[in-house]
C-alpha positions in Angstrom: 98.0 123.4 92.5 101.5 121.8 92.9 101.3 122.3 96.7 102.8 119.1 97.7 105.9 119.1 95.4 108.3 120.1 98.1 106.7 117.9 100.8 106.6 115.0 98.4 110.2 115.4 97.3 111.3 115.3 100.9 109.1 112.6 102.4 108.2 110.2 99.6 110.2 107.6 97.8 108.9 106.1 94.6 108.6 102.4 94.2 110.7 100.8 91.4 108.6 100.0 88.3 108.5 96.3 89.4 106.4 97.4 92.4 103.8 99.4 90.5 100.3 98.4 91.2 98.1 97.2 88.3 95.0 99.3 88.5 91.9 98.2 86.7 89.0 100.1 88.3 88.0 103.5 89.7 87.9 101.8 93.1 91.6 100.9 92.8 92.4 104.5 91.8 90.5 105.8 94.8 92.3 103.6 97.2 95.7 104.8 95.9 94.6 108.4 96.1 93.3 108.0 99.7 96.4 106.1 100.8 98.7 108.8 99.3 96.7 111.6 100.9 96.9 110.0 104.3 100.6 109.3 103.8 101.0 113.0 103.3 98.8 113.8 106.2 96.5 116.1 104.2 92.7 116.3 104.4 90.2 116.0 101.6 89.3 119.7 101.7 93.0 120.7 101.2 93.4 118.4 98.3 90.2 119.7 96.7 91.2 123.3 97.2 94.7 122.8 95.8 93.4 120.7 92.9 90.7 123.1 92.0 88.0 120.5 92.3 85.0 120.2 94.6 85.5 118.4 97.9 82.6 116.1 96.9 84.7 115.1 93.9 87.6 114.1 96.0 85.3 112.1 98.4 83.6 110.3 95.4 86.9 109.5 93.7 88.3 108.0 97.0 85.2 105.9 97.3 85.5 104.7 93.7 82.1 106.3 93.0 80.8 108.5 90.3 82.3 109.2 86.9 84.9 112.0 87.4 86.1 114.1 84.5 89.6 113.0 83.5 90.8 116.6 84.1 89.6 116.4 87.7 91.2 113.1 88.3 94.5 114.3 86.8 94.4 117.4 88.9 94.0 115.4 92.1 96.8 113.0 91.1 99.1 115.9 90.2 98.4 117.6 93.6 99.4 114.4 95.4 102.5 113.8 93.3 101.0 110.8 91.5 100.6 110.0 87.8 99.0 107.5 85.5 101.1 105.3 83.3 99.4 103.4 80.5 100.9 100.1 79.3 99.8 97.3 77.1 97.9 94.7 79.0 99.5 91.2 79.2 97.8 87.9 79.4 99.9 84.9 80.5 103.1 86.7 79.9 102.1 87.6 76.4 101.3 91.1 75.1 97.6 91.4 74.0 
C-alpha cells in the first residue's frame, strides 16, 4: 500500500507550512489528490489497487462526488504520500 514512498521521497518536495492549501470541501480534496496522482504519473487503477479501494472510489473522490469512507480517503492519501492536517479555523486573524 505504501507503493509510492520511494518515488515520492526522490521526486517530491513538500511545501513549507505557509504554502499549505486551506481545504474546505470534498471537491478541494479531490483536486489535490488528482494533481498529486498526475504529478507522480500514476493512473487511477494503480492508485486504487495499491490503496485497496475500488477504482470507482478513486474516480468519485477526484471528482468531489459521493461520500467516501474516511478509511478509503486516508488509504488513497497515504498511497500518494499525502496527509490531512487539522487546525483550528481562523476568522479575521482570530482563532474561532
